[in-house]
C-alpha positions in Angstrom: -1.7 -16.0 -10.7 1.3 -17.2 -8.7 3.6 -15.4 -6.3 6.5 -15.7 -8.9 4.4 -13.9 -11.4 3.8 -11.0 -9.0 7.5 -10.7 -8.3 8.1 -10.2 -12.0 5.6 -7.3 -12.2 6.5 -3.6 -11.6 4.6 -1.8 -8.8 2.4 -0.1 -11.4 1.6 -3.4 -13.2 0.7 -5.1 -9.9 -1.5 -2.2 -8.8 -3.4 -2.4 -12.1 -3.8 -6.2 -11.6 -5.0 -5.7 -8.0 -7.6 -3.1 -9.2 -8.9 -5.6 -11.9 -8.9 -8.5 -9.4 -9.8 -7.2 -6.0 -10.6 -10.7 -4.8 -7.0 -11.8 -5.2 -5.7 -11.3 -1.7 -2.3 -12.8 -2.5 -1.8 -10.1 -5.1 -3.0 -7.4 -2.7 -0.5 -8.6 0.0 2.3 -8.6 -2.5 1.5 -5.1 -3.5 1.4 -3.9 0.1 4.8 -5.6 0.6 6.1 -3.7 -2.4 4.9 -0.4 -0.9 6.7 -1.1 2.3 10.0 -1.1 0.4 9.6 2.2 -1.4 12.6 4.5 -0.8 11.8 7.6 1.2 8.7 6.0 2.8 7.9 7.7 6.1 6.8 5.5 9.0 4.4 6.9 11.5 2.4 5.4 14.4 -1.3 5.3 14.6 -1.1 7.8 17.5 0.7 10.2 15.3 -1.9 9.8 12.6 -4.7 10.4 15.1 -3.0 13.5 16.5 -2.4 15.0 13.1 -5.9 14.3 12.0 -7.4 15.9 15.1 -5.2 19.0 14.6 -6.2 19.3 10.9 -9.9 18.9 11.7 -9.7 21.7 14.3 -8.1 24.0 11.7 -10.9 23.5 9.1 
């Protein structure tokens, strides 16, 4: 498939395609790019993830 075909797909369609074609790195990268533009997406650093994970592991 080509980049232009991916641009015409919805996020759900592209996810389904990526799941069926895991070797297609171009499609995977396009899907990740789409995810980065989702409204309301929260950006956190790797340090924040590690801190939160450690805190939750101590609670369990």
